[in-house]
DSSP file (Angstrom, degrees, kcal/mol; ACC not computed):
  #  RESIDUE AA STRUCTURE BP1 BP2  ACC     N-H-->O    O-->H-N    N-H-->O    O-->H-N    TCO  KAPPA ALPHA  PHI   PSI    X-CA   Y-CA   Z-CA
    1    1 A M              0   0    0      0, 0.0     3,-0.1     0, 0.0     2,-0.0   0.000 360.0 360.0 360.0 135.8   75.1   46.4   89.8
    2    2 A A        -     0   0    0      1,-0.1    69,-0.1    70,-0.1     2,-0.0  -0.308 360.0 -86.2 -71.7 157.2   76.8   49.6   90.9
    3    3 A D        -     0   0    0     69,-0.1     2,-0.4    67,-0.0    69,-0.2  -0.361  44.7-153.7 -61.1 142.0   75.2   53.0   90.6
    4    4 A Q  E     -A   71   0A   0     67,-2.5    67,-3.3    -3,-0.1     2,-0.4  -0.950   5.7-160.0-121.4 143.2   75.6   54.6   87.2
    5    5 A S  E     -A   70   0A   0     -2,-0.4     2,-0.4    65,-0.2    65,-0.2  -0.976   7.5-176.3-128.5 136.5   75.5   58.3   86.5
    6    6 A Y  E     -A   69   0A   0     63,-2.6    63,-2.9    -2,-0.4     2,-0.3  -0.990   5.5-162.6-133.1 138.9   74.8   60.1   83.2
    7    7 A Q  E     -A   68   0A   0     -2,-0.4     2,-0.3    61,-0.2    61,-0.2  -0.881   6.3-177.2-120.3 153.3   74.9   63.8   82.4
    8    8 A L  E     -A   67   0A   0     59,-2.2    59,-3.0    -2,-0.3     2,-0.5  -0.964   9.3-160.3-148.0 130.3   73.5   65.8   79.5
    9    9 A T  E     -A   66   0A   0     -2,-0.3     2,-0.3    57,-0.2    57,-0.2  -0.964  17.1-173.1-113.6 127.2   73.9   69.5   78.8
   10   10 A L  E     -A   65   0A   0     55,-2.9    55,-2.6    -2,-0.5     2,-0.2  -0.889  23.3-127.7-120.2 147.1   71.3   71.0   76.4
   11   11 A Q  E     -A   64   0A   0     -2,-0.3     2,-1.9    53,-0.2    53,-0.2  -0.547  43.3-100.0 -79.8 160.3   70.9   74.4   74.8
   12   12 A S  S    S+     0   0    0     51,-1.3     2,-0.3    48,-0.5    50,-0.1  -0.464  82.6 112.7 -87.2  70.0   67.5   76.0   75.4
   13   13 A T  S  > S-     0   0    0     -2,-1.9     4,-1.6    48,-0.1     3,-0.2  -0.946  75.1-119.4-133.5 156.9   66.0   75.1   72.0
   14   14 A Y  H  > S+     0   0    0     -2,-0.3     4,-1.7     1,-0.2    -1,-0.1   0.865 113.1  61.1 -62.1 -35.5   63.2   72.8   70.9
   15   15 A E  H  4 S+     0   0    0      1,-0.2     4,-0.3     2,-0.2    -1,-0.2   0.905 103.5  49.8 -58.6 -41.3   65.6   70.8   68.8
   16   16 A E  H >4 S+     0   0    0      1,-0.2     3,-1.7    -3,-0.2    -1,-0.2   0.905 107.0  54.3 -64.0 -41.2   67.6   70.0   71.9
   17   17 A A  H >< S+     0   0    0     -4,-1.6     3,-1.5     1,-0.3    -1,-0.2   0.838  99.8  62.9 -61.5 -31.3   64.5   68.8   73.7
   18   18 A E  T 3< S+     0   0    0     -4,-1.7     4,-0.4     1,-0.3    -1,-0.3   0.598  89.9  68.8 -71.4  -8.8   63.8   66.5   70.8
   19   19 A S  T <> S+     0   0    0     -3,-1.7     4,-2.1    -4,-0.3    -1,-0.3   0.566  75.9  88.4 -83.5  -7.4   67.0   64.6   71.6
   20   20 A I  H <> S+     0   0    0     -3,-1.5     4,-2.7    -4,-0.2     5,-0.3   0.915  81.7  52.7 -61.6 -47.6   65.6   63.2   74.8
   21   21 A P  H  > S+     0   0    0      0, 0.0     4,-2.5     0, 0.0    -1,-0.2   0.922 112.0  46.9 -56.1 -42.6   64.0   60.0   73.4
   22   22 A E  H  > S+     0   0    0     -4,-0.4     4,-2.4     2,-0.2    -2,-0.2   0.905 110.9  52.3 -64.0 -41.3   67.3   59.0   71.8
   23   23 A F  H  X S+     0   0    0     -4,-2.1     4,-2.1     1,-0.2    -1,-0.2   0.923 111.9  45.6 -59.9 -45.5   69.2   59.8   75.0
   24   24 A V  H  X S+     0   0    0     -4,-2.7     4,-2.4     2,-0.2    -2,-0.2   0.888 110.7  52.9 -68.3 -38.6   66.8   57.6   77.0
   25   25 A E  H  X S+     0   0    0     -4,-2.5     4,-1.9    -5,-0.3    -1,-0.2   0.909 109.0  50.9 -61.6 -41.0   67.0   54.8   74.4
   26   26 A D  H  X S+     0   0    0     -4,-2.4     4,-2.1     2,-0.2    -2,-0.2   0.926 109.4  50.3 -59.3 -46.4   70.8   54.9   74.7
   27   27 A L  H  X S+     0   0    0     -4,-2.1     4,-1.7     1,-0.2     6,-0.3   0.910 107.5  53.7 -58.4 -43.1   70.5   54.7   78.5
   28   28 A Q  H  < S+     0   0    0     -4,-2.4    -1,-0.2     1,-0.2    -2,-0.2   0.888 109.8  47.7 -62.5 -38.1   68.3   51.7   78.2
   29   29 A K  H  < S+     0   0    0     -4,-1.9    -1,-0.2     1,-0.2    -2,-0.2   0.879 115.3  45.0 -68.6 -37.2   70.8   49.9   76.0
   30   30 A K  H  < S+     0   0    0     -4,-2.1    -2,-0.2    -5,-0.1    -1,-0.2   0.674 120.2  35.0 -80.6 -17.8   73.7   50.7   78.3
   31   31 A T  S  < S-     0   0    0     -4,-1.7     0, 0.0    -5,-0.2     0, 0.0  -0.510  90.1 -98.5-126.1-171.3   71.9   49.8   81.5
   32   32 A D        +     0   0    0     -2,-0.2     2,-0.2     2,-0.0    -4,-0.1   0.009  63.2 146.7-102.7  28.0   69.4   47.3   82.8
   33   33 A L        -     0   0    0     -6,-0.3     2,-0.1    -5,-0.2    -2,-0.1  -0.445  41.2-137.8 -65.8 132.3   66.4   49.7   82.6
   34   34 A D     >  -     0   0    0     -2,-0.2     4,-2.6     1,-0.1     5,-0.3  -0.382  25.6-100.4 -84.3 170.7   63.2   47.8   81.8
   35   35 A E  H  > S+     0   0    0      1,-0.2     4,-2.4     2,-0.2     5,-0.2   0.893 120.0  51.4 -57.6 -44.4   60.6   49.1   79.3
   36   36 A D  H  > S+     0   0    0      2,-0.2     4,-2.2     1,-0.2    -1,-0.2   0.935 113.3  43.2 -62.4 -48.2   58.3   50.5   82.0
   37   37 A T  H  > S+     0   0    0      1,-0.2     4,-2.7     2,-0.2    -2,-0.2   0.922 115.7  47.5 -65.6 -44.9   60.9   52.5   83.8
   38   38 A S  H  X S+     0   0    0     -4,-2.6     4,-2.5     1,-0.2    -1,-0.2   0.850 110.3  53.8 -69.0 -31.0   62.5   53.8   80.6
   39   39 A G  H  X S+     0   0    0     -4,-2.4     4,-2.1    -5,-0.3    -1,-0.2   0.929 111.6  44.7 -64.6 -45.2   59.0   54.8   79.3
   40   40 A K  H  X S+     0   0    0     -4,-2.2     4,-2.9     1,-0.2     5,-0.3   0.928 113.4  51.0 -61.9 -45.2   58.3   56.7   82.4
   41   41 A L  H  X S+     0   0    0     -4,-2.7     4,-2.8     1,-0.2     5,-0.3   0.910 108.8  51.1 -60.7 -42.9   61.8   58.3   82.3
   42   42 A M  H  X S+     0   0    0     -4,-2.5     4,-2.1     2,-0.2    -1,-0.2   0.933 114.2  43.4 -61.2 -46.3   61.3   59.4   78.7
   43   43 A L  H  X S+     0   0    0     -4,-2.1     4,-2.2     2,-0.2    -2,-0.2   0.953 118.6  42.3 -64.2 -51.1   58.0   61.0   79.4
   44   44 A L  H  X S+     0   0    0     -4,-2.9     4,-2.7     1,-0.2     5,-0.2   0.897 115.4  48.9 -67.4 -40.9   59.0   62.8   82.6
   45   45 A L  H  X S+     0   0    0     -4,-2.8     4,-2.8    -5,-0.3     5,-0.3   0.903 110.3  51.8 -66.3 -40.5   62.4   63.9   81.3
   46   46 A S  H  X S+     0   0    0     -4,-2.1     4,-2.4    -5,-0.3    -2,-0.2   0.926 112.6  45.9 -59.9 -44.7   60.8   65.3   78.2
   47   47 A E  H  X S+     0   0    0     -4,-2.2     4,-2.4     2,-0.2    -2,-0.2   0.933 114.8  46.4 -63.5 -46.6   58.3   67.3   80.3
   48   48 A A  H  X S+     0   0    0     -4,-2.7     4,-2.3     2,-0.2    -2,-0.2   0.905 114.6  46.8 -65.5 -41.9   61.0   68.5   82.7
   49   49 A V  H  X S+     0   0    0     -4,-2.8     4,-2.6     2,-0.2     5,-0.2   0.918 112.1  50.2 -67.3 -43.0   63.4   69.5   79.9
   50   50 A T  H  X S+     0   0    0     -4,-2.4     4,-2.9    -5,-0.3     5,-0.4   0.923 111.4  49.1 -61.1 -43.8   60.7   71.3   77.9
   51   51 A N  H  X>S+     0   0    0     -4,-2.4     5,-2.0     1,-0.2     4,-1.7   0.919 111.9  49.0 -59.7 -43.7   59.6   73.2   81.0
   52   52 A A  I  <>S+     0   0    0     -4,-2.3     5,-2.7     3,-0.2     6,-0.2   0.905 115.6  43.4 -63.6 -41.8   63.2   74.2   81.7
   53   53 A I  I  <5S+     0   0    0     -4,-2.6     6,-3.3     3,-0.2     7,-0.3   0.950 126.0  29.7 -68.6 -49.9   63.8   75.3   78.1
   54   54 A V  I  <5S+     0   0    0     -4,-2.9     4,-0.4     4,-0.2    -3,-0.2   0.969 135.1  22.1 -79.3 -56.3   60.5   77.2   77.7
   55   55 A H  I  <5S+     0   0    0     -4,-1.7    -3,-0.2    -5,-0.4    -2,-0.1   0.874 129.7  40.5 -85.0 -38.8   59.6   78.5   81.1
   56   56 A G  I   <S+     0   0    0     -5,-2.0    29,-0.5     1,-0.1    -3,-0.2   0.977 131.2  20.0 -74.0 -57.2   62.9   78.5   82.8
   57   57 A N  S > <S-     0   0    0     -5,-2.7     3,-1.6    -6,-0.2     6,-0.2   0.397  93.8-127.7 -99.7   2.7   65.3   79.8   80.2
   58   58 A G  T 3   -     0   0    0     -4,-0.4    -4,-0.2     1,-0.3    -3,-0.1   0.835  65.4 -68.0  56.3  34.6   62.7   81.5   77.9
   59   59 A E  T 3  S+     0   0    0     -6,-3.3    -1,-0.3     1,-0.2    -5,-0.1   0.788  87.4 158.2  54.8  31.3   64.1   79.6   74.9
   60   60 A D    X   -     0   0    0     -3,-1.6     3,-2.3    -7,-0.3   -48,-0.5  -0.780  34.1-155.2 -86.4 108.9   67.4   81.5   75.1
   61   61 A P  T 3  S+     0   0    0      0, 0.0    -1,-0.1     0, 0.0   -48,-0.1   0.659  90.9  65.7 -63.2 -13.7   69.9   79.3   73.3
   62   62 A E  T 3  S+     0   0    0    -50,-0.1     2,-0.3    -5,-0.1    -2,-0.0   0.715  91.6  77.6 -76.4 -20.5   72.7   81.0   75.4
   63   63 A K  S <  S-     0   0    0     -3,-2.3   -51,-1.3    -6,-0.2     2,-0.3  -0.683  75.0-142.2 -93.9 145.8   71.2   79.4   78.5
   64   64 A K  E     -A   11   0A   0     -2,-0.3     2,-0.5   -53,-0.2    19,-0.4  -0.683   7.4-147.3-107.2 156.8   71.8   75.8   79.3
   65   65 A V  E     -A   10   0A   0    -55,-2.6   -55,-2.9    -2,-0.3     2,-0.5  -0.996  17.9-153.0-119.2 125.1   69.7   73.0   80.8
   66   66 A E  E     -AB   9  81A   0     15,-2.8    15,-2.5    -2,-0.5     2,-0.4  -0.866  10.8-170.7-103.1 128.8   71.7   70.5   82.9
   67   67 A V  E     -AB   8  80A   0    -59,-3.0   -59,-2.2    -2,-0.5     2,-0.4  -0.957   5.3-179.1-118.7 134.4   70.4   66.9   83.2
   68   68 A E  E     -AB   7  79A   0     11,-2.4    11,-2.6    -2,-0.4     2,-0.5  -0.998   3.8-171.4-132.8 133.1   71.7   64.3   85.6
   69   69 A I  E     -AB   6  78A   0    -63,-2.9   -63,-2.6    -2,-0.4     2,-0.6  -0.985   3.5-167.2-124.9 124.1   70.4   60.7   85.8
   70   70 A K  E     -AB   5  77A   0      7,-3.0     7,-2.7    -2,-0.5     2,-0.7  -0.952   7.8-158.7-110.6 120.1   71.5   58.3   88.5
   71   71 A I  E     +AB   4  76A   0    -67,-3.3   -67,-2.5    -2,-0.6     5,-0.2  -0.883  17.3 174.9-102.2 117.5   70.5   54.7   87.9
   72   72 A K        -     0   0    0      3,-3.2     3,-0.4    -2,-0.7   -70,-0.1  -0.738  46.3-102.7-114.7 164.3   70.5   52.7   91.1
   73   73 A P  S    S+     0   0    0      0, 0.0     3,-0.1     0, 0.0   -71,-0.1   0.841 121.5  27.7 -56.3 -32.8   69.4   49.1   91.6
   74   74 A D  S    S+     0   0    0      1,-0.1    61,-2.7    60,-0.1     2,-0.3   0.476 127.0  15.9-110.6  -2.9   66.1   50.2   93.2
   75   75 A S  E     - C   0 134A   0     -3,-0.4    -3,-3.2    59,-0.3     2,-0.5  -0.991  55.0-130.4-161.6 164.4   65.5   53.7   91.6
   76   76 A V  E     -BC  71 133A   0     57,-2.3    57,-2.4    -2,-0.3     2,-0.6  -0.991  25.9-164.0-122.5 119.6   66.3   56.2   88.9
   77   77 A I  E     -BC  70 132A   0     -7,-2.7    -7,-3.0    -2,-0.5     2,-0.4  -0.918   9.7-174.9-110.0 122.0   67.0   59.7   90.3
   78   78 A T  E     -BC  69 131A   0     53,-2.8    53,-2.5    -2,-0.6     2,-0.4  -0.940   9.8-172.1-121.3 136.2   66.8   62.5   87.8
   79   79 A T  E     -BC  68 130A   0    -11,-2.6   -11,-2.4    -2,-0.4     2,-0.4  -0.987   0.7-173.3-124.2 140.8   67.6   66.2   88.2
   80   80 A V  E     -BC  67 129A   0     49,-2.3    49,-2.4    -2,-0.4     2,-0.4  -0.996  10.3-178.1-130.9 124.4   66.9   68.9   85.6
   81   81 A E  E     -BC  66 128A   0    -15,-2.5   -15,-2.8    -2,-0.4    47,-0.2  -0.982   4.5-171.4-131.1 135.3   68.2   72.4   86.2
   82   82 A D        -     0   0    0     45,-2.8   -17,-0.2    -2,-0.4   -29,-0.1  -0.571  31.3-121.7-114.1-179.4   67.9   75.6   84.2
   83   83 A E  S    S+     0   0    0    -19,-0.4   -18,-0.1    -2,-0.2    45,-0.1   0.018  72.3 114.6-110.2  25.0   69.4   79.1   84.4
   84   84 A G  S    S-     0   0    0     43,-0.2   -27,-0.2   -32,-0.1   -28,-0.1   0.107  85.4 -81.4 -84.5-162.2   66.1   80.9   84.7
   85   85 A E  S    S-     0   0    0    -29,-0.5    42,-0.1     1,-0.2     2,-0.1   0.613  74.0-108.9 -78.9 -13.8   64.5   83.0   87.4
   86   86 A G        -     0   0    0     40,-0.2     2,-0.4   -30,-0.1    40,-0.3  -0.232  25.8-103.2 100.6 163.9   63.2   80.0   89.3
   87   87 A Y        -     0   0    0     38,-0.3    41,-0.1    41,-0.1     3,-0.1  -0.992  16.6-160.8-132.4 131.1   59.7   78.6   89.8
   88   88 A N    >   -     0   0    0     -2,-0.4     3,-1.9     1,-0.1     4,-0.1  -0.922   4.6-162.6-111.6 106.6   57.5   78.9   92.8
   89   89 A P  G >  S+     0   0    0      0, 0.0     3,-1.4     0, 0.0    -1,-0.1   0.764  88.2  65.5 -61.5 -23.8   54.8   76.2   92.7
   90   90 A D  G 3  S+     0   0    0      1,-0.3    -2,-0.0    -3,-0.1    -3,-0.0   0.728  97.9  54.8 -70.2 -19.6   52.8   78.1   95.3
   91   91 A E  G <  S+     0   0    0     -3,-1.9    -1,-0.3     1,-0.2    -3,-0.0   0.331  96.2  70.9 -93.0   7.8   52.3   80.9   92.8
   92   92 A D    <   +     0   0    0     -3,-1.4    -1,-0.2    -4,-0.1    -5,-0.0  -0.669  54.3 161.0-123.6  75.0   50.9   78.5   90.1
   93   93 A P        +     0   0    0      0, 0.0     2,-0.2     0, 0.0    -1,-0.1   0.527  30.2 121.5 -79.6  -4.2   47.5   77.6   91.5
   94   94 A E        -     0   0    0      1,-0.1    -2,-0.0     2,-0.1     3,-0.0  -0.387  53.9-146.5 -66.4 129.7   46.0   76.4   88.2
   95   95 A N    >   -     0   0    0     -2,-0.2     3,-1.8     1,-0.1     6,-0.2  -0.857   3.8-149.1 -92.6 120.3   44.8   72.8   88.3
   96   96 A P  T 3  S+     0   0    0      0, 0.0     8,-0.1     0, 0.0    -1,-0.1   0.677  96.1  59.7 -65.1 -14.0   45.3   71.2   84.9
   97   97 A L  T 3  S+     0   0    0      4,-0.1     5,-0.1     3,-0.0    11,-0.0   0.559  76.4 112.7 -90.9  -8.1   42.3   69.0   85.5
   98   98 A D  S X> S-     0   0    0     -3,-1.8     3,-1.8     1,-0.1     4,-1.1  -0.385  80.5-118.7 -60.5 142.1   39.9   71.9   85.9
   99   99 A E  G >4 S+     0   0    0      1,-0.3     3,-0.7     2,-0.2     4,-0.4   0.864 113.7  56.3 -52.4 -40.1   37.4   71.9   83.1
  100  100 A D  G 34 S+     0   0    0      1,-0.2    -1,-0.3     2,-0.1     3,-0.1   0.744 112.6  42.2 -64.6 -22.6   38.6   75.4   81.9
  101  101 A N  G X4 S+     0   0    0     -3,-1.8     3,-1.2    -6,-0.2    -1,-0.2   0.541  86.1  91.9-103.2  -8.5   42.2   74.1   81.7
  102  102 A L  T << S+     0   0    0     -4,-1.1    -1,-0.1    -3,-0.7    -2,-0.1   0.837  93.1  40.4 -60.2 -34.4   41.7   70.7   80.0
  103  103 A L  T 3  S+     0   0    0     -4,-0.4    -1,-0.3    -3,-0.1    -2,-0.1   0.462  87.6 116.9 -96.0  -0.3   42.0   71.9   76.5
  104  104 A K    <   -     0   0    0     -3,-1.2    -3,-0.0    -8,-0.1     4,-0.0  -0.366  67.5-131.6 -65.7 147.4   44.9   74.3   77.2
  105  105 A E  S    S+     0   0    0      2,-0.1     3,-0.2    -2,-0.0    -1,-0.1   0.909  83.9  27.7 -67.1 -43.2   48.1   73.5   75.4
  106  106 A G  S    S+     0   0    0      1,-0.1    -2,-0.1     2,-0.1     0, 0.0  -0.331  77.8  79.4-107.5-171.8   50.4   73.8   78.4
  107  107 A G  S    S+     0   0    0     -2,-0.1     4,-0.3     1,-0.0    -1,-0.1   0.443  73.0  87.4  96.6   0.0   50.2   73.4   82.2
  108  108 A R     >  +     0   0    0     -3,-0.2     4,-3.0     2,-0.1     5,-0.2   0.566  61.0  86.8-108.2  -8.7   50.3   69.6   82.5
  109  109 A G  H  > S+     0   0    0      1,-0.2     4,-2.4     2,-0.2     5,-0.2   0.945  95.6  38.6 -57.7 -55.1   54.1   69.0   82.7
  110  110 A V  H  > S+     0   0    0      1,-0.2     4,-2.6     2,-0.2    -1,-0.2   0.899 116.0  53.8 -64.9 -40.2   54.6   69.5   86.4
  111  111 A F  H  > S+     0   0    0     -4,-0.3     4,-2.5     2,-0.2    -1,-0.2   0.932 109.8  47.8 -58.8 -46.7   51.3   67.7   87.1
  112  112 A L  H  X S+     0   0    0     -4,-3.0     4,-2.8     1,-0.2     5,-0.4   0.921 111.0  50.5 -60.9 -44.6   52.4   64.7   85.1
  113  113 A I  H  X S+     0   0    0     -4,-2.4     4,-2.1    -5,-0.2    -1,-0.2   0.920 112.5  47.1 -61.2 -43.1   55.8   64.6   86.8
  114  114 A Q  H  < S+     0   0    0     -4,-2.6    -1,-0.2     1,-0.2    -2,-0.2   0.910 116.7  44.0 -62.6 -42.2   54.0   64.7   90.2
  115  115 A E  H  < S+     0   0    0     -4,-2.5    -2,-0.2    -5,-0.2    -1,-0.2   0.875 121.3  35.1 -73.5 -38.2   51.5   62.0   89.3
  116  116 A I  H  < S+     0   0    0     -4,-2.8    -3,-0.2    -5,-0.2    -2,-0.2   0.825 103.5  74.9 -92.2 -33.8   53.9   59.5   87.6
  117  117 A S  S  < S-     0   0    0     -4,-2.1    16,-0.2    -5,-0.4     3,-0.1  -0.355  75.0-134.6 -76.7 162.8   57.1   59.8   89.6
  118  118 A D  S    S+     0   0    0     14,-3.1     2,-0.3     1,-0.3    15,-0.2   0.647  89.9  11.9 -88.8 -17.0   57.4   58.3   93.0
  119  119 A E  E     +D  132   0A   0     13,-1.1    13,-2.3    -6,-0.1     2,-0.3  -0.972  66.6 178.9-156.7 144.0   58.9   61.4   94.5
  120  120 A M  E     +D  131   0A   0     -2,-0.3     2,-0.3    11,-0.2    11,-0.2  -0.983   6.5 161.2-151.0 140.5   59.4   65.0   93.3
  121  121 A E  E     -D  130   0A   0      9,-2.3     9,-3.1    -2,-0.3     2,-0.3  -0.990  29.6-126.3-154.0 156.4   60.9   68.2   94.7
  122  122 A Y  E     +D  129   0A   0     -2,-0.3     2,-0.3     7,-0.2     7,-0.2  -0.720  29.3 178.5 -97.7 153.6   62.2   71.5   93.6
  123  123 A F  E  >> +D  128   0A   0      5,-2.1     5,-2.1    -2,-0.3     4,-0.6  -0.926  53.0  41.8-145.7 172.9   65.7   72.8   94.5
  124  124 A N  T >45S-     0   0    0     -2,-0.3     3,-1.6     1,-0.2    -1,-0.2   0.925 132.5 -53.5  52.5  51.5   67.9   75.9   93.8
  125  125 A E  T 345S-     0   0    0      1,-0.3   -38,-0.3     2,-0.1    -1,-0.2   0.805 108.5 -50.4  56.3  33.7   64.9   78.3   94.3
  126  126 A G  T 345S+     0   0    0     -3,-0.5    -1,-0.3   -40,-0.3   -40,-0.2   0.528 114.8 111.2  86.5   5.6   62.9   76.4   91.7
  127  127 A R  T <<5S+     0   0    0     -3,-1.6   -45,-2.8    -4,-0.6     2,-0.4   0.629  78.8  47.3 -82.3 -12.9   65.6   76.4   89.0
  128  128 A G  E   < -CD  81 123A   0     -5,-2.1    -5,-2.1   -47,-0.2     2,-0.4  -0.944  63.2-163.4-130.1 149.9   65.9   72.6   89.4
  129  129 A I  E     -CD  80 122A   0    -49,-2.4   -49,-2.3    -2,-0.4     2,-0.4  -0.995   5.9-165.3-129.2 138.7   63.5   69.7   89.7
  130  130 A K  E     +CD  79 121A   0     -9,-3.1    -9,-2.3    -2,-0.4     2,-0.4  -0.984  10.4 177.6-122.8 132.4   64.4   66.3   91.0
  131  131 A F  E     -CD  78 120A   0    -53,-2.5   -53,-2.8    -2,-0.4     2,-0.4  -0.988  13.8-150.7-137.0 150.8   62.2   63.3   90.5
  132  132 A V  E     -CD  77 119A   0    -13,-2.3   -14,-3.1    -2,-0.4   -13,-1.1  -0.948   3.7-164.4-122.7 134.8   62.5   59.6   91.5
  133  133 A I  E     -C   76   0A   0    -57,-2.4   -57,-2.3    -2,-0.4     2,-0.2  -0.982  19.9-141.5-115.7 119.2   61.2   56.5   89.7
  134  134 A L  E      C   75   0A   0     -2,-0.5   -59,-0.3   -59,-0.2   -60,-0.1  -0.574 360.0 360.0 -79.8 143.9   61.2   53.4   91.9
  135  135 A R              0   0    0    -61,-2.7   -60,-0.2    -2,-0.2    -1,-0.1   0.407 360.0 360.0-106.8 360.0   62.2   50.2   90.1
């Protein structure tokens, strides 16, 4: 099967973030994604988009979040990019697993993406995140 590419542009609102499960379900119907891969993609994409909307774009509906998903025979490569100030992971030393942080509402998105994806990196001065799920 040839590589397939899908794009999605979102406004920076919670309502837009809530469209992610439907988007991933659509992808699963159009492609050969199995349940496990699409489940991982739904979770990781939801986390990345929410981070981009809230932390990147400060919930400014004038700012956009760009999503691109490339489905290859052996992997799913996803990029999520916002229009914010950028993110420097070295300036965010909190470990979400520290006892003091376990009950906090936020702070686990990036950790989850690192733990569940097979590869993760930031680009464009931290305005973008790319993660890979091997199939």
